[in-house]
N, C-alpha and C positions, 0 to 999 in steps of 0.2 A: 445911777450910772448904769444900772444893769439894765434898767428900763431902755436906755439910749442903744446898747448892744443890741436887746431884743427887736428893737423897732428898726434900726438902721444896719442890721447885720447882712442884709442882701446888698448892700452898696459895698461893704468889705469883700464878700463873694465875688461879685462882679469885678473888681478891681484885681483880687487874686487871679481869676480866671484869665483876664484880658492878661496880665504881667505874665502867667504860666504861658499861655499861648504864644507871646511875642518872643520869651525865651527859647521854645520850643523850635520855632521857625529859624533861630539864629544856630541851635544846636542840632537839631535833627536827628536825636537819639531815642524818641518816643518818651523819655522820661518825664518830661516837664507835661506831655500830652496827657500822660495818666495823672499826674498830680492835678492837671487843670479838671478833668473829668470828674474825680475826687471833690475837687471844690465844687463843681456843679451838683454831686450830691448833696455837699453841704447847703448848698443854696436851695436845692429842693426840700431839704430837710427843714429848712425854716420857713419855707414856703408852707409846709404842713404844720407849722406852728412848733416844732421843736425848740426847746431852749437854745441859748448860743454853744453852751458847752457840748451839749447832745450833737450840734452842728458838726464841732469840730471833729467829735469821734467818727461820725460818718464819715466826713471827707478823709479823715486819716486813714481808717479799714478801708474803703473804697479805693483810695489812691495806692496803698500797699498791697491789696489784691490784684489790682490792675498791672502793676511793675512786675509783681511775680507770676503773673498766669498769661498776660495780654501781651506783653512786651516782647518776651523772648520769641514767640513765631513770628510777630511783625517784624523784628530785627532779621530772621531768616528769611522771610519773604523780601524784605528789602535787599538783601545780598544775594538773593539766588540769582538776580538778572545782571549781574556785573559781566564785564566784558572780559572774555576769557582770552582775547586776545593778548599775545605778549609782547610789551614794549621796551625800549631801551636795550641794557644789557642782554637781558634776558631774551629777546629776539634774536641776538646775535649768535648766542651759543647755541651749538649744533649746527649752523649752518655751513655749506660747503664752498670752497672758493678755488680760485686758480692762480697760482703763483707768477706775478709778473716780473719780479726782480728776485736773483736767488735769496730764499731765507735761510738765515742761520740761526745761531742761538742769540744773535743779538742785534740782526737788522734785518729787513726786507720788505717787500710789498706785493700784499695779494689783493685781488678783485673778488669779492663775496658774491654769494649768488642773487643777492638782493640789490648789486649793481654798485654797493661803496667799494671804495678802493681805500685799504687800511696799510699802515706800516704794520709789520708781523714779525714774530719771531719763533723758532721752533720751541715746543714745550720741554722744559727738562726733565719730564718724566720718558721722552723719547729717546731712541740711542742717539747719540752725538752725531748728525749726520745733517749735512746741508739739502734743502730741498731745490730742486733745479727749475729754471723757467717754463711754465707749461703744465706743472705737477699739480695734480687735484690734493686739497687741504680741507681739514676740518676743523672749525673754531672750538677751543675746548674751554677759554677762559679771556677775558679783557683784562688788561692791565694799563689803566689810564687811556692813553689813546693808541695802544697796541693790542692786536689781536695776536693771542697764543694759539699756535697751532699744533695739528700733528698730521701726518699722511694720511689722506682719505685712502681706505684700501677698501676696492670692489670685490666682494664676494659673490662668484657665482651660485646661482640657485641650484639646490641639489635636483629639483624636479626639471630645470631646464637640461641638466647634463644627460638625464634619463630619457628625453624625449627625442625622438628620432626624426630626422628631418622628412619631410613628405614629398614624394618624387612630382 
């Protein structure tokens, strides 16, 4: 039995490498890739005449070292190129809009700067006042299909006040 393991261990290693590479292609988290490379180390150890139990030790140690040292930087590189563009609700927060129909604490409509028209209501954190047609608002939250808005206050720049008009 041990002679069989020594003679045909390379088939076992090739099967494991193939299995781990296929799993890695499905998961894309670099864990099984590191184990596949460790299995390759076991295959190479077998090619140099190491007994089967030493091949397993080489594969295990190499896999563990790769998971602890090479995998974290690869994951950081993979995540660094992510799309920084906000989407869904995150893209709506902070947008300015224009009141189309009077907005109260229970109903109203606004047109946002991205062109979307939303049902809206005044934020409960705002003084209880209605926002009239044409007033500028700022989206602070989204509740289902309703934008929660506050009045947009335009502050004048202190630099603009100090500048004197040119003749």
